[in-house]
C-alpha positions as CSV (number, residue, x, y, z in Angstrom):
1,M,0.0,0.0,0.0
2,P,2.4,2.8,-1.2
3,A,0.3,5.9,-1.4
4,V,2.7,8.6,-0.4
5,T,5.5,7.5,2.0
6,A,8.0,9.5,4.0
7,D,10.5,9.2,6.9
8,T,8.5,10.5,9.9
9,L,11.7,11.7,11.6
10,T,11.8,14.6,9.1
11,L,8.3,15.7,9.3
12,P,6.4,18.4,11.3
13,R,4.7,17.0,14.5
14,I,1.2,17.6,15.5
15,A,0.6,18.8,19.1
16,A,0.2,16.2,21.8
17,P,-3.2,16.2,23.7
18,A,-3.7,18.9,26.3
19,P,-5.0,18.0,29.8
20,S,-8.3,19.6,29.0
21,D,-8.9,17.8,25.6
22,T,-11.6,15.3,25.4
23,D,-11.2,12.2,23.2
24,R,-14.2,11.5,20.9
25,P,-16.1,8.4,22.1
26,V,-17.2,5.6,19.8
27,R,-20.9,5.6,19.1
28,R,-21.1,2.7,16.8
29,I,-18.9,0.3,14.7
30,T,-20.2,-1.1,11.4
31,T,-18.8,-3.6,8.8
32,G,-19.1,-2.7,5.2
33,P,-20.4,-5.4,2.9
34,R,-18.6,-6.3,-0.3
35,G,-20.1,-5.8,-3.8
36,H,-19.3,-4.6,-7.3
37,E,-19.4,-1.4,-9.1
38,G,-19.2,-0.1,-12.7
39,E,-18.2,-2.9,-15.1
40,G,-17.6,-5.2,-12.2
41,F,-14.8,-4.0,-10.0
42,P,-14.9,-5.2,-6.3
43,V,-15.8,-2.6,-3.6
44,V,-16.4,-2.4,0.1
45,R,-19.6,-0.3,0.8
46,A,-18.0,1.6,3.7
47,F,-21.1,3.5,4.8
48,A,-23.6,0.7,4.5
49,G,-26.1,0.5,7.4
50,V,-25.2,4.0,8.7
51,H,-28.1,6.6,9.0
52,P,-27.5,9.6,6.7
53,R,-27.7,12.0,9.6
54,D,-24.6,10.4,11.1
55,L,-22.7,10.8,7.8
56,D,-23.7,14.3,6.9
57,P,-22.0,16.0,4.9
58,F,-20.9,12.7,3.3
59,I,-23.2,10.6,1.2
60,H,-21.4,7.4,0.0
61,M,-17.9,5.8,0.2
62,D,-16.5,2.8,-1.6
63,Q,-13.2,1.1,-0.9
64,M,-12.2,0.0,-4.4
65,G,-10.2,-3.2,-4.2
66,E,-7.5,-4.0,-2.8
67,V,-7.3,-6.4,-5.7
68,E,-4.5,-8.0,-7.7
69,Y,-5.7,-8.1,-11.2
70,E,-4.5,-10.7,-13.8
71,P,-3.8,-9.4,-17.3
72,G,-7.2,-8.5,-19.1
73,E,-9.0,-8.3,-15.7
74,P,-9.1,-4.5,-14.7
75,K,-12.4,-2.9,-15.0
76,G,-13.8,0.6,-14.5
77,T,-17.1,2.4,-15.1
78,N,-18.9,3.6,-18.3
79,W,-19.9,7.1,-18.9
80,H,-22.5,8.2,-16.4
81,P,-24.0,11.5,-15.0
82,H,-23.8,13.2,-11.6
83,R,-25.5,16.3,-10.1
84,G,-25.6,18.1,-6.8
85,F,-22.4,16.9,-5.0
86,E,-18.6,16.3,-5.3
87,T,-16.8,13.0,-6.0
88,V,-13.3,12.4,-4.5
89,T,-11.3,9.6,-5.8
90,Y,-8.2,8.8,-3.9
91,M,-5.8,6.4,-5.6
92,I,-3.6,4.4,-3.1
93,D,-2.1,1.9,-5.4
94,G,-2.4,1.3,-9.1
95,L,-3.7,3.5,-12.0
96,F,-7.1,5.1,-12.8
97,Q,-8.0,7.4,-15.6
98,H,-10.7,10.1,-15.6
99,Q,-12.5,12.2,-18.3
100,D,-15.5,14.3,-18.0
101,S,-17.7,16.4,-20.3
102,H,-16.3,19.8,-18.8
103,G,-12.7,19.2,-19.9
104,G,-11.4,17.6,-16.7
105,G,-9.3,14.5,-16.8
106,G,-6.1,12.6,-16.3
107,I,-4.4,9.6,-14.8
108,I,-4.3,9.3,-11.0
109,T,-1.9,7.0,-9.2
110,D,-0.2,6.2,-5.9
111,G,-1.5,8.8,-3.5
112,A,-3.0,11.2,-6.1
113,T,-6.6,12.5,-5.9
114,Q,-9.2,13.6,-8.3
115,W,-11.8,16.0,-6.9
116,M,-14.7,16.5,-9.2
117,T,-17.5,19.0,-8.6
118,A,-20.5,17.7,-10.3
119,G,-22.6,20.8,-9.4
120,S,-25.3,21.5,-12.0
121,G,-24.5,18.4,-14.0
122,I,-21.6,16.5,-15.6
123,L,-20.9,13.2,-17.4
124,H,-17.7,11.3,-16.6
125,I,-16.0,8.0,-17.0
126,E,-13.3,6.3,-14.7
127,T,-11.4,3.4,-16.1
128,P,-8.0,1.8,-15.9
129,P,-5.7,2.8,-18.6
130,A,-5.0,0.3,-21.5
131,E,-1.5,-0.6,-20.1
132,L,-3.0,-1.7,-16.7
133,V,-5.6,-3.8,-18.5
134,E,-2.9,-5.4,-20.6
135,S,-0.5,-6.1,-17.7
136,G,-2.7,-6.5,-14.7
137,G,-1.5,-5.3,-11.3
138,T,-2.6,-4.0,-8.0
139,F,-5.7,-1.7,-7.9
140,H,-6.8,0.1,-4.6
141,G,-8.5,3.4,-4.0
142,I,-11.4,5.2,-2.4
143,Q,-14.3,7.0,-3.8
144,L,-16.1,9.4,-1.5
145,W,-19.2,11.5,-2.3
146,V,-19.4,14.9,-0.5
147,N,-22.8,16.6,-0.5
148,L,-23.2,20.2,-1.5
149,P,-25.7,22.6,0.3
150,A,-28.8,23.7,-1.7
151,A,-27.2,27.0,-2.4
152,E,-24.4,25.3,-4.3
153,K,-26.2,22.4,-6.0
154,F,-26.1,24.2,-9.3
155,T,-22.6,25.5,-9.1
156,T,-20.5,25.3,-12.3
157,P,-18.8,21.9,-12.6
158,A,-15.1,21.9,-11.8
159,Y,-12.1,19.5,-11.5
160,Q,-9.0,19.4,-9.3
161,N,-6.1,17.1,-9.9
162,L,-4.2,16.7,-6.7
163,E,-0.8,14.9,-7.2
164,G,0.5,12.7,-4.3
165,G,3.4,15.1,-3.8
166,Q,1.0,17.9,-3.0
167,T,-0.4,16.1,0.1
168,K,0.6,17.6,3.4
169,L,2.6,15.1,5.5
170,V,2.9,15.4,9.2
171,T,3.5,12.9,12.1
172,T,2.7,12.3,15.7
173,P,4.9,13.5,18.6
174,D,6.7,10.2,18.7
175,G,6.9,9.7,14.9
176,G,4.8,6.5,15.1
177,A,2.2,7.5,12.5
178,L,2.4,9.1,9.0
179,I,-0.5,11.5,8.6
180,R,-1.4,12.5,5.1
181,I,-3.8,15.5,4.9
182,V,-5.6,15.5,1.5
183,A,-8.1,18.3,2.3
184,G,-9.0,20.3,5.3
185,E,-6.7,21.1,8.3
186,V,-5.3,19.2,11.3
187,D,-3.5,21.3,13.9
188,G,-2.9,24.1,11.5
189,H,-1.6,22.0,8.7
190,A,-3.7,22.1,5.6
191,G,-4.1,19.8,2.7
192,P,-4.2,20.9,-0.9
193,G,-7.9,20.1,-1.7
194,S,-10.3,23.0,-2.1
195,T,-13.6,22.1,-0.5
196,R,-16.9,23.8,-1.0
197,T,-18.3,22.0,2.0
198,P,-15.9,22.2,4.9
199,I,-14.4,18.7,5.5
200,N,-11.2,17.0,6.6
201,F,-9.9,14.0,4.5
202,V,-6.9,12.3,6.2
203,H,-5.0,9.0,5.5
204,A,-3.0,7.7,8.4
205,T,-0.5,4.9,8.6
206,V,0.0,3.8,12.2
207,A,3.0,1.6,13.0
208,P,2.3,-1.6,15.1
209,G,1.9,-0.6,18.7
210,A,1.8,3.1,17.9
211,E,-1.1,5.5,18.5
212,A,-2.3,8.5,16.5
213,S,-4.2,11.2,18.4
214,L,-5.4,14.0,16.0
215,P,-6.9,17.3,17.1
216,W,-10.3,17.6,15.4
217,N,-12.7,20.6,14.8
218,R,-15.4,20.4,17.3
219,D,-18.0,21.5,14.7
220,F,-17.2,18.5,12.4
221,N,-18.4,15.0,12.8
222,A,-15.9,12.2,12.9
223,L,-15.6,8.8,11.1
224,V,-12.7,6.4,11.1
225,Y,-12.6,3.7,8.4
226,V,-9.9,0.9,8.4
227,L,-8.4,0.3,5.1
228,S,-6.3,-2.5,6.3
229,G,-4.8,-3.9,9.6
230,K,-6.3,-3.9,13.0
231,G,-6.3,-1.9,16.3
232,T,-8.5,0.2,18.5
233,V,-10.3,3.5,18.2
234,G,-11.6,5.9,20.9
235,P,-10.9,6.4,24.6
236,A,-12.2,3.0,25.6
237,G,-10.1,1.2,23.0
238,H,-12.9,-0.3,20.9
239,P,-11.5,-3.1,18.6
240,I,-11.6,-2.3,14.9
241,R,-10.4,-4.0,11.8
242,Q,-10.2,-3.8,8.0
243,G,-13.6,-2.9,6.4
244,Q,-15.0,-1.5,9.5
245,L,-16.2,2.1,10.2
246,A,-16.3,3.9,13.6
247,Q,-18.8,6.6,14.1
248,L,-17.5,9.0,16.8
249,G,-19.2,11.3,19.2
250,P,-18.3,14.9,20.2
251,G,-14.9,15.9,21.5
252,D,-11.5,17.6,20.8
253,R,-9.5,14.6,19.4
254,I,-9.6,11.3,17.5
255,T,-7.5,8.6,18.8
256,V,-6.6,5.4,16.8
257,A,-4.0,2.8,17.9
258,A,-2.5,-0.2,16.0
259,D,-2.2,-3.6,17.5
260,S,1.4,-4.5,18.1
261,S,0.8,-7.7,16.0
262,Q,-0.4,-7.1,12.4
263,D,-1.1,-9.6,9.7
264,S,2.2,-10.8,7.9
265,H,1.3,-9.0,4.7
266,R,0.1,-5.8,6.6
267,P,3.1,-3.9,8.0
268,A,0.9,-1.2,9.6
269,M,-2.6,-0.2,10.4
270,E,-4.0,2.1,7.6
271,V,-7.0,4.3,8.3
272,L,-9.0,7.0,6.7
273,I,-10.2,9.7,9.1
274,L,-13.0,11.9,7.8
275,G,-15.1,14.7,9.2
276,G,-17.1,17.6,8.0
277,R,-19.5,20.3,9.1
278,P,-23.0,19.0,8.8
279,I,-25.2,20.6,6.2
280,R,-28.4,19.6,8.0
281,E,-30.7,19.9,4.9
282,T,-33.1,17.3,3.4
283,V,-31.3,14.8,1.2
284,A,-33.1,13.3,-1.8
285,Q,-31.0,10.8,-3.8
286,Y,-31.7,8.8,-6.9
287,G,-28.6,6.9,-8.2
288,P,-26.0,9.5,-9.3
289,F,-28.2,12.5,-8.4
290,V,-28.1,14.0,-4.8
291,M,-30.6,16.9,-4.4
292,N,-33.0,18.3,-1.7
293,S,-36.4,17.1,-3.1
294,K,-38.1,14.5,-5.3
295,A,-39.0,17.4,-7.7
296,E,-35.3,18.2,-8.1
297,L,-34.5,14.6,-8.8
298,I,-37.1,14.5,-11.5
299,Q,-35.7,17.6,-13.0
300,A,-32.2,16.2,-12.9
301,L,-33.4,13.1,-14.8
302,E,-35.2,15.2,-17.4
303,D,-32.1,17.5,-17.8
304,Y,-29.8,14.5,-18.2
305,N,-32.1,13.0,-20.9
306,A,-32.2,16.4,-22.6
307,G,-28.4,16.4,-22.9
308,K,-28.0,19.3,-20.5
309,F,-25.1,17.7,-18.6
310,G,-22.7,18.1,-21.5
311,V,-21.7,15.7,-24.3
312,I,-19.3,12.8,-24.5
313,P,-16.2,14.3,-26.3
314,P,-15.1,12.9,-29.6
315,D,-11.9,11.5,-28.2
316,A,-13.7,9.9,-25.3
317,L,-12.3,7.2,-23.2
318,M,-14.3,4.0,-23.3
319,P,-14.4,0.9,-21.0
320,H,-11.8,-1.6,-22.0
321,V,-13.4,-4.8,-23.3
322,V,-11.4,-8.0,-23.3
323,R,-12.0,-9.9,-26.5
C-alpha cells in the first residue's frame, strides 16, 4: 500500500493532547459489505447501514479493491452522470483514468486525488488505462461523495487534480504515525484540496503498537474507516479491523491505535479519518443525483435525458473490453 510515504523523523509534528482535551467516544462500529461497481470491479460499501444524519455532509464511500488483477481483468465504469455533490477519488495503489464532459481528466496513481465538483451536472468516466488492463496489477483506492448545500447544488462543474506530492505530510509527537492530509486542516496543517463543503480528509499509517491522536474541529463530525490492519479506536479502546467504520461522538481529538501484531502482509494499520460540518438539509437521492427534493430529482433526470449535462467528447475514453 504505497500511497505517499516519508521518513516521519523529518516531518512536522502535531501537538500532543492537552490535559483539557476530550477524546471522541465511539458511538457505533459497522462492517461494510462487499459488492461490485461499474463494469464489475470489487468494492467495500464503507457507509452501508449508517443513518444519513450520522454521515452528513458525506453521502457514500466505496473502498475499491484492494485487488491484484491478472492481465485483462481490470475494470472501471462507463460514462455516467452526476449532479448536486462532489466526487473524491483517492488512488492508493495502481492507476485510474478520468475524463469528463467539462474538460477535466487525467491519470491518478499512488496517492493522487481527483476532486470533481458535479454541481449543476456532468458526465464522466473512470477506467483503468490500457496498459494496466494489458499487464494486470494492484488496484486500490477510495471514492467518497461529499454533499453540497442547496445554495451550491447548481454551481459550475469543476475538476481538481491533486498529485500525491502535494499532500501535506505530518506525524505524531513520537513519529509513530504518518498523517497525510488531502483536504481540510489538522493542527494548523492544511491539505491541498479546495472544498466547498468544509471537511477533513486524512489517511494515516499507524505503525504496530503506535497511536495517533489528532486534534479535530469540534464543529465537524468524525468517522474512522480501516483500510487494512487492526487496532483500536476511541478512549475506551474499541477493537476495529479492516472494512469497519467507527462513528464517533463529540470531543476535541480522535485517537486510533494499531495492534502490536499485524497480519504478515500488513506492516501497519491504515485508516481514513473523515469529518465535516453537517449541512443539515433534506437529502433526496436517486442513483447519481443528490438533491434536496423529489421534484429536483425528476428535473435532474429530465435534464440529463435532454443532454444538459454536456456531451461525451469525440476523443472519449471508453471501458476496455477484453475480446
